[in-house]
SERO-797567 format. One record per residue (C-alpha): residue in three letters; x, y, z. Coordinates in steps of 0.001 Angstrom, whole numbers, always signed. Example, Ala and Ser with C-alpha at 12.3 -4.5 7.8 and 13.67 -1.06 7.14 Angstrom:
2
+------+---------+---------+---------+
! rest !       x !       y !       z !
+------+---------+---------+---------+
!  ala !  +12300 !   -4500 !   +7800 !
!  ser !  +13670 !   -1060 !   +7140 !
+------+---------+---------+---------+
//
This chain:
297
+------+---------+---------+---------+
! rest !       x !       y !       z !
+------+---------+---------+---------+
!  met !      +0 !      +0 !      +0 !
!  arg !   +3045 !   +2290 !    +146 !
!  ala !   +2808 !   +2461 !   -3649 !
!  glu !    -778 !   +3723 !   -3392 !
!  arg !    +313 !   +6397 !    -910 !
!  ala !   +3173 !   +7434 !   -3186 !
!  lys !    +771 !   +7596 !   -6114 !
!  gln !   -1627 !   +9783 !   -4099 !
!  leu !   +1137 !  +12199 !   -3090 !
!  leu !   +2351 !  +12375 !   -6686 !
!  lys !   -1137 !  +13130 !   -7979 !
!  asn !   -1726 !  +15821 !   -5347 !
!  gly !   +1580 !  +17434 !   -6234 !
!  val !    +848 !  +17401 !   -9957 !
!  tyr !   -2646 !  +18859 !   -9463 !
!  arg !   -1311 !  +21616 !   -7203 !
!  thr !   +1509 !  +22534 !   -9586 !
!  ile !    -758 !  +22652 !  -12642 !
!  gly !   -3436 !  +24535 !  -10736 !
!  glu !   -1166 !  +27199 !   -9290 !
!  thr !    +588 !  +27716 !  -12631 !
!  thr !   -2706 !  +28064 !  -14496 !
!  ala !   -4155 !  +30374 !  -11851 !
!  thr !   -1097 !  +32632 !  -12160 !
!  leu !    -727 !  +32666 !  -15938 !
!  ser !   -4398 !  +32576 !  -16916 !
!  pro !   -6706 !  +33798 !  -14140 !
!  arg !  -10290 !  +32632 !  -14502 !
!  asn !  -12995 !  +35193 !  -15129 !
!  gly !  -16655 !  +35141 !  -14142 !
!  ala !  -17705 !  +33227 !  -17250 !
!  ala !  -16478 !  +29952 !  -15771 !
!  asp !  -18832 !  +30420 !  -12829 !
!  ala !  -21866 !  +29672 !  -15020 !
!  arg !  -20502 !  +26238 !  -15965 !
!  leu !  -21515 !  +23071 !  -14143 !
!  arg !  -18940 !  +21200 !  -12093 !
!  val !  -19730 !  +17542 !  -11394 !
!  leu !  -17821 !  +15951 !   -8512 !
!  met !  -17155 !  +12206 !   -8558 !
!  tyr !  -16625 !  +10403 !   -5258 !
!  his !  -16330 !   +6683 !   -4570 !
!  lys !  -15845 !   +5660 !    -916 !
!  val !  -16256 !   +7831 !   +2168 !
!  asn !  -14688 !   +6069 !   +5161 !
!  asp !  -11799 !   +6180 !   +7599 !
!  leu !  -10309 !   +2774 !   +6799 !
!  pro !   -6528 !   +3117 !   +6417 !
!  glu !   -4751 !   +2290 !   +3165 !
!  asn !   -8018 !   +2143 !   +1246 !
!  pro !   -7719 !   +3616 !   -2286 !
!  leu !  -10595 !   +5625 !   -3772 !
!  ser !  -11581 !   +6738 !    -258 !
!  val !  -12108 !  +10200 !   +1175 !
!  pro !  -12049 !  +10256 !   +4997 !
!  val !  -15353 !  +11272 !   +6578 !
!  gly !  -13892 !  +14428 !   +8113 !
!  ala !  -12291 !  +15464 !   +4826 !
!  phe !  -15599 !  +14897 !   +3017 !
!  asp !  -17357 !  +17127 !   +5580 !
!  asp !  -14685 !  +19786 !   +5116 !
!  gln !  -14993 !  +19684 !   +1314 !
!  leu !  -18764 !  +20140 !   +1473 !
!  ala !  -18322 !  +23060 !   +3854 !
!  gln !  -15717 !  +24539 !   +1513 !
!  leu !  -18182 !  +24460 !   -1390 !
!  arg !  -20418 !  +26893 !    +479 !
!  glu !  -17492 !  +29009 !   +1682 !
!  leu !  -16301 !  +29444 !   -1906 !
!  gly !  -19763 !  +30444 !   -3106 !
!  tyr !  -20742 !  +27294 !   -5001 !
!  thr !  -24351 !  +26082 !   -5148 !
!  val !  -25047 !  +22346 !   -4987 !
!  val !  -27766 !  +21412 !   -7479 !
!  ser !  -29845 !  +18264 !   -7993 !
!  leu !  -29969 !  +15843 !  -10891 !
!  asp !  -33400 !  +17240 !  -11782 !
!  asp !  -31829 !  +20692 !  -12080 !
!  val !  -29247 !  +19333 !  -14510 !
!  leu !  -31894 !  +17453 !  -16480 !
!  ala !  -33936 !  +20644 !  -16824 !
!  tyr !  -30812 !  +22554 !  -17905 !
!  tyr !  -30111 !  +20200 !  -20809 !
!  arg !  -33672 !  +19267 !  -21711 !
!  asp !  -35458 !  +22614 !  -21278 !
!  gln !  -32568 !  +25108 !  -21209 !
!  ala !  -33631 !  +26055 !  -17675 !
!  pro !  -30945 !  +28151 !  -15977 !
!  leu !  -28813 !  +26665 !  -13217 !
!  ala !  -27967 !  +28459 !   -9987 !
!  ala !  -24751 !  +30461 !   -9844 !
!  arg !  -21548 !  +28402 !   -9634 !
!  pro !  -23447 !  +25091 !   -9834 !
!  val !  -22031 !  +21813 !   -8506 !
!  leu !  -23525 !  +18309 !   -8773 !
!  ile !  -22248 !  +15710 !   -6278 !
!  thr !  -22058 !  +12108 !   -7521 !
!  phe !  -20830 !   +8756 !   -6203 !
!  asp !  -19834 !   +5702 !   -8232 !
!  asp !  -20070 !   +1974 !   -7421 !
!  gly !  -22730 !   +1869 !   -4692 !
!  tyr !  -20536 !   +1476 !   -1617 !
!  arg !  -22401 !    +989 !   +1645 !
!  asp !  -20311 !   +3684 !   +3299 !
!  asn !  -22085 !   +6181 !   +1036 !
!  leu !  -25235 !   +5384 !   +3013 !
!  glu !  -23556 !   +5030 !   +6399 !
!  his !  -21122 !   +7946 !   +6263 !
!  ala !  -21666 !  +10194 !   +3254 !
!  ala !  -25455 !  +10534 !   +3440 !
!  pro !  -25498 !  +11939 !   +7017 !
!  val !  -22847 !  +14511 !   +6057 !
!  leu !  -24826 !  +15488 !   +2968 !
!  gln !  -27958 !  +15882 !   +5095 !
!  lys !  -26037 !  +18016 !   +7580 !
!  his !  -25190 !  +20439 !   +4779 !
!  gly !  -28581 !  +20134 !   +3072 !
!  tyr !  -27077 !  +18862 !    -188 !
!  pro !  -28633 !  +16423 !   -2690 !
!  ala !  -26446 !  +13874 !   -4497 !
!  val !  -26559 !  +11041 !   -7041 !
!  ile !  -25215 !   +7494 !   -6675 !
!  phe !  -24539 !   +5242 !   -9666 !
!  val !  -24866 !   +1541 !   -8774 !
!  pro !  -23834 !   -1597 !  -10731 !
!  ile !  -26829 !   -3859 !  -10161 !
!  gly !  -24807 !   -7087 !  -10425 !
!  tyr !  -23247 !   -6279 !   -7056 !
!  leu !  -26422 !   -5515 !   -5107 !
!  asp !  -27297 !   -8264 !   -2604 !
!  gly !  -24594 !  -10617 !   -3812 !
!  gly !  -21948 !  -10036 !   -1157 !
!  arg !  -19224 !  -10219 !   -3821 !
!  pro !  -16524 !   -7552 !   -3906 !
!  leu !  -16396 !   -5334 !   -6949 !
!  pro !  -13742 !   -6436 !   -9480 !
!  his !  -11246 !   -3778 !   -8382 !
!  glu !  -11828 !   -4718 !   -4709 !
!  glu !  -11021 !   -8437 !   -5008 !
!  gln !   -7372 !   -8190 !   -3967 !
!  arg !   -8199 !   -6012 !    -964 !
!  ala !  -11049 !   -8338 !     +35 !
!  ala !   -8642 !  -11289 !     -62 !
!  arg !   -6509 !   -9418 !   +2508 !
!  gly !   -9549 !   -8770 !   +4712 !
!  leu !  -10227 !   -5157 !   +3696 !
!  leu !  -13924 !   -5193 !   +2849 !
!  asn !  -15709 !   -2394 !   +1022 !
!  ser !  -19288 !   -3662 !    +886 !
!  thr !  -21903 !   -2377 !   -1515 !
!  val !  -25496 !   -1530 !    -662 !
!  asp !  -28220 !   -4073 !   -1278 !
!  trp !  -31493 !   -3648 !   -3119 !
!  gly !  -33385 !   -2847 !     +86 !
!  glu !  -31018 !      -9 !    +931 !
!  leu !  -31624 !   +1846 !   -2318 !
!  arg !  -34775 !   +3387 !    -904 !
!  glu !  -32864 !   +4395 !   +2242 !
!  leu !  -30419 !   +6266 !     +56 !
!  glu !  -33203 !   +8015 !   -1786 !
!  ala !  -34946 !   +8911 !   +1495 !
!  ala !  -31661 !  +10519 !   +2564 !
!  gly !  -31582 !  +12655 !    -578 !
!  val !  -29161 !  +10497 !   -2598 !
!  arg !  -30766 !   +9660 !   -5938 !
!  val !  -30026 !   +6190 !   -7352 !
!  glu !  -29111 !   +5886 !  -11043 !
!  ser !  -27413 !   +3307 !  -13299 !
!  his !  -23799 !   +2162 !  -13478 !
!  gly !  -24512 !    -923 !  -15573 !
!  ile !  -24455 !   -4498 !  -14282 !
!  ser !  -21006 !   -6052 !  -14069 !
!  his !  -18766 !   -3029 !  -13531 !
!  arg !  -16884 !   -3674 !  -16758 !
!  pro !  -16029 !    -883 !  -19207 !
!  leu !  -18356 !    -917 !  -22199 !
!  ala !  -15373 !    -815 !  -24554 !
!  asp !  -14323 !   -4243 !  -23235 !
!  leu !  -17666 !   -5839 !  -24158 !
!  ala !  -19284 !   -7064 !  -27352 !
!  val !  -21929 !   -4642 !  -28578 !
!  asp !  -24854 !   -6908 !  -27619 !
!  glu !  -23418 !   -7400 !  -24140 !
!  ala !  -22916 !   -3648 !  -23733 !
!  ala !  -26522 !   -3079 !  -24794 !
!  arg !  -27676 !   -5549 !  -22147 !
!  glu !  -25679 !   -3698 !  -19462 !
!  ile !  -27182 !    -374 !  -20476 !
!  val !  -30804 !   -1461 !  -20932 !
!  leu !  -31285 !   -4140 !  -18278 !
!  ser !  -29730 !   -2100 !  -15484 !
!  lys !  -32187 !    +704 !  -16236 !
!  leu !  -35211 !   -1590 !  -16337 !
!  arg !  -34311 !   -3428 !  -13122 !
!  leu !  -33718 !    -221 !  -11203 !
!  glu !  -36970 !   +1267 !  -12477 !
!  glu !  -38869 !   -1831 !  -11317 !
!  arg !  -37402 !   -1561 !   -7826 !
!  leu !  -37554 !   +2198 !   -7430 !
!  gly !  -40935 !   +2737 !   -9073 !
!  arg !  -39722 !   +5661 !  -11173 !
!  glu !  -37804 !   +6398 !  -14351 !
!  val !  -34026 !   +6165 !  -14290 !
!  arg !  -32663 !   +9065 !  -16318 !
!  ser !  -28870 !   +8924 !  -16133 !
!  phe !  -25960 !   +6544 !  -16619 !
!  ala !  -22301 !   +6629 !  -15534 !
!  tyr !  -19738 !   +4911 !  -17748 !
!  val !  -17560 !   +2436 !  -15837 !
!  lys !  -14048 !   +3928 !  -15484 !
!  gly !  -15278 !   +6575 !  -17885 !
!  ser !  -12185 !   +7786 !  -19736 !
!  glu !  -12318 !   +8216 !  -23508 !
!  ala !  -10759 !   +4748 !  -23838 !
!  his !  -13582 !   +3077 !  -21908 !
!  tyr !  -16553 !   +3816 !  -24171 !
!  lys !  -17109 !   +4331 !  -27910 !
!  ala !  -19488 !   +6196 !  -30183 !
!  val !  -21742 !   +3147 !  -30479 !
!  his !  -22251 !   +3207 !  -26713 !
!  leu !  -23481 !   +6790 !  -26837 !
!  ser !  -26067 !   +5637 !  -29342 !
!  leu !  -27088 !   +2694 !  -27144 !
!  val !  -27414 !   +4940 !  -24092 !
!  arg !  -29591 !   +7359 !  -26044 !
!  gln !  -31786 !   +4583 !  -27464 !
!  ala !  -32290 !   +3135 !  -23979 !
!  gly !  -33902 !   +6401 !  -22903 !
!  tyr !  -31215 !   +7958 !  -20748 !
!  glu !  -31045 !  +11743 !  -20917 !
!  leu !  -27694 !  +12237 !  -19203 !
!  ala !  -24509 !  +10174 !  -19055 !
!  phe !  -21367 !  +10889 !  -17075 !
!  thr !  -17728 !  +10244 !  -17922 !
!  ser !  -14689 !  +10590 !  -15674 !
!  val !  -13017 !  +13085 !  -18000 !
!  ser !  -12004 !  +16208 !  -16077 !
!  gly !  -13613 !  +19521 !  -16949 !
!  thr !  -16663 !  +21717 !  -16567 !
!  asn !  -19931 !  +21502 !  -18500 !
!  gly !  -21895 !  +24146 !  -20347 !
!  pro !  -24784 !  +24318 !  -22824 !
!  asp !  -22388 !  +23180 !  -25557 !
!  thr !  -21448 !  +19964 !  -23728 !
!  asp !  -22943 !  +16704 !  -25026 !
!  pro !  -25318 !  +15619 !  -22206 !
!  leu !  -24284 !  +12003 !  -22837 !
!  arg !  -20602 !  +12874 !  -22298 !
!  leu !  -20665 !  +15072 !  -19209 !
!  his !  -17341 !  +15759 !  -17536 !
!  arg !  -16615 !  +15018 !  -13878 !
!  tyr !  -13826 !  +15827 !  -11451 !
!  asn !  -12540 !  +12787 !   -9577 !
!  ile !  -12369 !  +14002 !   -5977 !
!  glu !   -9793 !  +12699 !   -3536 !
!  pro !   -8642 !  +13858 !     -84 !
!  tyr !   -7089 !  +16980 !   -1562 !
!  pro !   -5720 !  +19762 !    +640 !
!  pro !   -8158 !  +22731 !    +680 !
!  arg !   -6122 !  +24822 !   -1769 !
!  thr !   -5923 !  +21969 !   -4284 !
!  phe !   -9677 !  +21367 !   -3961 !
!  glu !  -10250 !  +25082 !   -4612 !
!  leu !   -8063 !  +24990 !   -7722 !
!  val !   -9830 !  +21887 !   -9073 !
!  leu !  -13238 !  +23530 !   -8629 !
!  ala !  -12004 !  +26700 !  -10328 !
!  gly !  -11001 !  +24704 !  -13410 !
!  ala !   -7332 !  +25576 !  -12957 !
!  cys !   -6376 !  +21894 !  -13103 !
!  asp !   -8344 !  +21054 !  -16257 !
!  leu !   -5152 !  +20378 !  -18175 !
!  ile !   -4948 !  +17143 !  -16174 !
!  gly !   -7829 !  +15928 !  -18369 !
!  ile !   -5194 !  +14743 !  -20839 !
!  lys !   -4865 !  +11662 !  -18612 !
!  asp !   -8422 !  +10692 !  -19621 !
!  thr !   -7751 !  +10661 !  -23365 !
!  val !   -7106 !   +7314 !  -25063 !
!  ala !   -3354 !   +7951 !  -25077 !
!  gly !   -3427 !   +9215 !  -21507 !
!  thr !   -5295 !   +6129 !  -20324 !
!  his !   -2685 !   +3848 !  -21837 !
!  ala !     +73 !   +5894 !  -20186 !
!  arg !   -1686 !   +5583 !  -16814 !
!  arg !   -1896 !   +1824 !  -17246 !
!  ile !   +1852 !   +1674 !  -17794 !
!  leu !   +2486 !   +3848 !  -14728 !
!  asn !    +145 !   +1786 !  -12540 !
!  ala !   +1834 !   -1419 !  -13682 !
!  ala !   +5216 !     +44 !  -12793 !
!  leu !   +3990 !   +1160 !   -9351 !
!  gly !   +2114 !   -2065 !   -8710 !
!  thr !   -1185 !    -189 !   -8294 !
!  ser !   -3105 !   -1682 !  -11213 !
!  ser !   -6719 !   -2705 !  -10627 !
!  lys !   -9459 !   -4328 !  -12682 !
+------+---------+---------+---------+
//
């Protein structure tokens, strides 16, 4: 796990350097404040040496910082209305999202969100609800006794009652680009139908697994649209405006950043880091992770 810690420190340093340089050379003006920032979290817990996690206290601090910096947390319905009806968003809008359906999102994140009065969205892979199996990228940690459980079907309504809206993250937590087209279509369509049956409402948005430009293709955008989704979220860094394809919305992957780094990310000063989410950048990251021993499924 020392490699994971080294990787985290390296990433924080790179983000801070890029952000401070951009903020100095090209200060942002008020126009960026009208653009939507989407934050992507995974786990919120205090387990040590647990990648993809933000400690509970750090999560609380980040939510408080959003208000201190003048951002307005909006709901998925607000974003849907923005892209479907051209309804205006609040000033400096932020949407909070979670991927993978971890139980700690219900146990730890939801109470913090309620404390601040913020809505959020959680994207769940339905193949890992109720099964007790670790997600593919959690298998090695589970074998060492570090368990990151997912919610079950019955807890989806608890999440929604707490203000965390449940949407689709497919079935098997495999990137669509790794699947045959018919299998990808099944992931996209069946996950939507099953969730709608359980929740008793329409599911309107989808999050691509892993979500870089290497992890989905043009055909998948078509499949998502045909299935009836109105929004789909990538993991490509950047803000979103009226010109952004609503089926390729950008998100900032949020980690336990120091406050200044978090501020720079929100301001868009670190957007250059989005090069890591291109096809070439994804391949380069795979090589780096292999060298550090931090590769995951």
